N, C-alpha and C positions, 0 to 999 in steps of 0.2 A: 808430434805429428810426423808421420813417416812420408816417404816420397809419393805414395799413391794419394794420400790425403791432400798434399800440396797440389798435385795435378788436378784432382777433383775440384778443389777450391778455385784453381785458375780457370777451369772450364766453366764453373758457375759464374765467376766474375765476368768472363768473356761473354757468356750468354746474356747476363744482365746488361752489359754495355750494348750488345746488339739489340736487345729489347728496347733500351732507352733510345737508340738512334731510330729504330722503326717507329716508336711512339712519336718521336718528333716529326718524322716524315708523314705519319698518318695525321697528326695535328695540322701540319702545313697543307696537306691535301684536302682535309675537311674544311679548312679556312678558305682555300681556293675555290672549292665547290660552293660553299656558302656564299662567297662574294659573287661568283658568277651567276648564281640562281637568284639571289635576293637583292642585288644592288639596284636601287630604284632608277638609276640613270643609264646604266649600261648592261645590266644583267638580263637573264632570261625572263624575269618577271616583267621588265620594261618592254622587252621584245614581244611578249605575248599580249601585253596591254596595247601596244601599237598595232599588232595584228587584229585584235578585237575591234579597235577603232576603225581600221581599214575595212573590215567586213561590214561594220555598221554603216559606213559611208557608201560602200558599193551597193548595199541593199536599198539605200535611199534613191539612187538613180536608176537601178536596174529595172524596177517596176515601170516607171514612166517610159523608159526606152523600149521595153518589151511591148507595152501597150501601143506605142507609136508604130513599131514595126508591124504588129498585127493589124492595126488600122490601115496602114499603107497597103498591106497585102490584100485586105478585104476591098479596099478602094480599087486596086488594079483588077481584081476579079469582077467587081461590079461594073467597072468601065468596059471590060472585055465583053460582058454579056449585054450591056446596053448599047455598045457600038459608039461610044462617045469619043 
C-alpha cells in the first residue's frame, strides 16, 4: 500500500464512523418521535383522543343551549308584539 491508499482508506473509515453516528442519531430521533406519537398516556395519540372526547361532550350540550337561546329570543319578540 502506498501513501495515497492509506489516505483513501482513512477517509473511508472516517466516513463509515460518521455514518454510524448519524445512524444512531436517526434511530434515537425515530424512537423519540414514535414515543411522542403513540404513547397511550402522554403522546399525541392520547391528546387527539382527549380532543375527540371534548368535542363529543360539547356537542351534547351545545344543541340544548342553542334551542334555549332561540326559544328565549322568540319569547321576547312574542312579548314585544303582545304587549305583555
